[in-house]
VOPAGU-2260 file (C-alpha; in pm, 1 decimal, decimal comma):
REM VOPAGU-2260
SITE   aa  ch    i         X         Y         Z
SITE  MET   A    0  -15687,3    -361,4    6136,1
SITE  SER   A    1  -15342,1    -497,4    6113,4
SITE  LYS   A    2  -15211,6    -737,6    5856,3
SITE  LYS   A    3  -15067,1   -1071,3    5956,0
SITE  ALA   A    4  -14767,0   -1220,0    5781,9
SITE  LYS   A    5  -14708,2   -1591,1    5770,1
SITE  LYS   A    6  -14358,0   -1724,4    5786,6
SITE  THR   A    7  -14278,1   -2081,4    5704,2
SITE  THR   A    8  -13958,2   -2239,2    5829,3
SITE  THR   A    9  -13832,3   -2593,4    5797,3
SITE  ASN   A   10  -13640,7   -2762,7    6075,8
SITE  LYS   A   11  -13380,6   -2989,7    5915,4
SITE  THR   A   12  -13348,4   -3230,6    6205,3
SITE  THR   A   13  -13717,6   -3311,9    6241,7
SITE  ALA   A   14  -13830,5   -3219,0    5888,0
SITE  LYS   A   15  -14136,6   -3037,2    6024,8
SITE  LYS   A   16  -14283,6   -2725,2    5882,4
SITE  VAL   A   17  -14354,2   -2460,0    6139,3
SITE  VAL   A   18  -14590,9   -2179,1    6052,9
SITE  THR   A   19  -14576,8   -1864,4    6261,8
SITE  THR   A   20  -14780,5   -1552,2    6233,1
SITE  GLN   A   21  -14650,0   -1209,3    6320,4
SITE  LYS   A   22  -14824,3    -876,1    6330,0
SITE  LYS   A   23  -14668,5    -606,3    6114,8
SITE  LYS   A   24  -14632,1    -268,9    6275,5
SITE  SER   A   25  -14786,7       2,2    6067,5
SITE  ILE   A   26  -14669,3     358,7    6099,0
SITE  THR   A   27  -14950,0     604,7    6075,1
SITE  PRO   A   28  -14896,3     963,4    5966,1
SITE  THR   A   29  -15036,0    1092,2    6295,3
SITE  ALA   A   30  -14773,6     901,7    6492,3
SITE  SER   A   31  -14491,6    1068,6    6300,3
SITE  ARG   A   32  -14661,6    1407,7    6335,2
SITE  ASN   A   33  -14694,7    1357,2    6709,6
SITE  ALA   A   34  -14324,6    1272,7    6735,3
SITE  LYS   A   35  -14232,0    1584,8    6538,6
SITE  SER   A   36  -14455,2    1807,1    6748,5
SITE  ALA   A   37  -14309,4    1659,5    7067,9
SITE  ALA   A   38  -13958,2    1735,7    6942,4
SITE  ALA   A   39  -14063,7    2090,1    6855,4
SITE  ALA   A   40  -14217,4    2131,7    7201,4
SITE  ASN   A   41  -13888,9    2025,4    7360,7
SITE  LEU   A   42  -13702,9    2286,1    7154,5
SITE  SER   A   43  -13946,9    2560,6    7247,1
SITE  ASN   A   44  -13911,6    2481,1    7618,4
SITE  GLU   A   45  -13534,1    2526,3    7608,7
SITE  GLU   A   46  -13396,8    2856,3    7726,8
SITE  LEU   A   47  -13237,9    3091,5    7474,7
SITE  LEU   A   48  -12868,7    3168,5    7497,8
SITE  PHE   A   49  -12916,2    3545,0    7538,0
SITE  GLY   A   50  -13194,8    3741,8    7697,6
SITE  LYS   A   51  -13377,2    4048,4    7571,7
SITE  GLN   A   52  -13141,6    4285,2    7752,6
SITE  ASN   A   53  -12840,1    4117,6    7589,3
SITE  TYR   A   54  -12982,4    4174,2    7242,4
SITE  ILE   A   55  -13063,1    4537,2    7320,8
SITE  LEU   A   56  -12706,0    4596,5    7440,5
SITE  MET   A   57  -12567,0    4422,7    7130,8
SITE  ALA   A   58  -12774,3    4643,5    6902,4
SITE  ALA   A   59  -12662,6    4954,1    7092,7
SITE  SER   A   60  -12298,3    4850,0    7066,6
SITE  LEU   A   61  -12333,5    4794,4    6691,1
SITE  GLY   A   62  -12479,9    5143,9    6666,8
SITE  VAL   A   63  -12187,1    5293,3    6862,7
SITE  ILE   A   64  -11937,9    5110,9    6638,1
SITE  ALA   A   65  -12117,8    5240,6    6326,9
SITE  ILE   A   66  -12105,7    5595,8    6464,1
SITE  GLY   A   67  -11731,8    5553,1    6520,4
SITE  PHE   A   68  -11677,1    5447,9    6161,4
SITE  LEU   A   69  -11891,2    5736,3    6034,4
SITE  LEU   A   70  -11676,9    5976,5    6238,1
SITE  MET   A   71  -11367,4    5821,7    6083,2
SITE  ALA   A   72  -11497,8    5857,6    5728,1
SITE  GLY   A   73  -11405,1    6173,1    5552,6
SITE  GLY   A   74  -11500,1    6382,5    5260,9
SITE  SER   A   75  -11282,9    6496,6    4979,6
SITE  MET   A   76  -11045,4    6791,0    4971,8
SITE  PRO   A   77  -11196,5    7124,0    4872,1
SITE  SER   A   78  -10947,4    7147,6    4586,8
SITE  PRO   A   79  -10772,7    6849,6    4424,8
SITE  ASP   A   80  -10454,8    7059,0    4382,8
SITE  VAL   A   81  -10417,5    7141,0    4754,5
SITE  TRP   A   82  -10321,6    6895,3    5031,7
SITE  ASP   A   83  -10465,3    7004,6    5365,3
SITE  GLU   A   84  -10333,0    6799,7    5658,3
SITE  SER   A   85  -10574,6    6954,1    5905,3
SITE  ILE   A   86  -10866,0    6784,9    5727,9
SITE  ILE   A   87  -10707,5    6439,5    5707,7
SITE  TYR   A   88  -10533,8    6436,3    6046,8
SITE  SER   A   89  -10804,7    6606,1    6251,6
SITE  PHE   A   90  -10885,4    6524,2    6615,1
SITE  ARG   A   91  -11217,0    6372,7    6508,3
SITE  ARG   A   92  -11061,2    6117,8    6270,2
SITE  ILE   A   93  -10741,2    6033,8    6456,8
SITE  THR   A   94  -10850,0    6033,8    6821,4
SITE  LEU   A   95  -11225,7    6052,4    6869,8
SITE  ALA   A   96  -11341,5    5796,1    6609,2
SITE  PRO   A   97  -11110,4    5510,5    6720,3
SITE  PHE   A   98  -11205,4    5576,6    7083,2
SITE  VAL   A   99  -11576,6    5553,4    6996,2
SITE  VAL   A  100  -11518,9    5225,5    6807,7
SITE  LEU   A  101  -11331,4    5080,0    7107,2
SITE  VAL   A  102  -11613,2    5185,4    7340,8
SITE  GLY   A  103  -11856,5    5002,6    7110,4
SITE  LEU   A  104  -11640,7    4689,0    7117,5
SITE  VAL   A  105  -11619,4    4695,2    7497,8
SITE  LEU   A  106  -11996,1    4740,9    7513,1
SITE  MET   A  107  -12035,6    4437,7    7285,2
SITE  ILE   A  108  -11818,7    4226,6    7516,4
SITE  VAL   A  109  -12028,5    4337,9    7815,2
SITE  ALA   A  110  -12346,7    4251,8    7623,7
SITE  ILE   A  111  -12219,0    3901,0    7546,9
SITE  PHE   A  112  -12100,3    3818,6    7897,3
SITE  LYS   A  113  -12391,9    3976,2    8086,9
SITE  LYS   A  114  -12597,9    3709,1    8261,3
């Protein structure tokens, strides 16, 4: 049942009182819930930006980049009194590790742009 509101206005030229009745719109909780669920349904029907294969390639590229950084990391010198350049400037740290990181970055770019 809806409530009716009475509104009284006076017309200055004729000095008559006019009474009008208007129905008030009531908002029920179910109406707002239905609107929210409809909005959620529209969001769930939209297509995601990336597909499953994109996410798999992104995860693989992050793994390759992590492996590159692990190859670049080094341990300590066997003796703190001796400087051994072959440990610091080895092929693994200077050449291989940066190449692996770059391969991971290229793989990430491919994963992003793959349709």
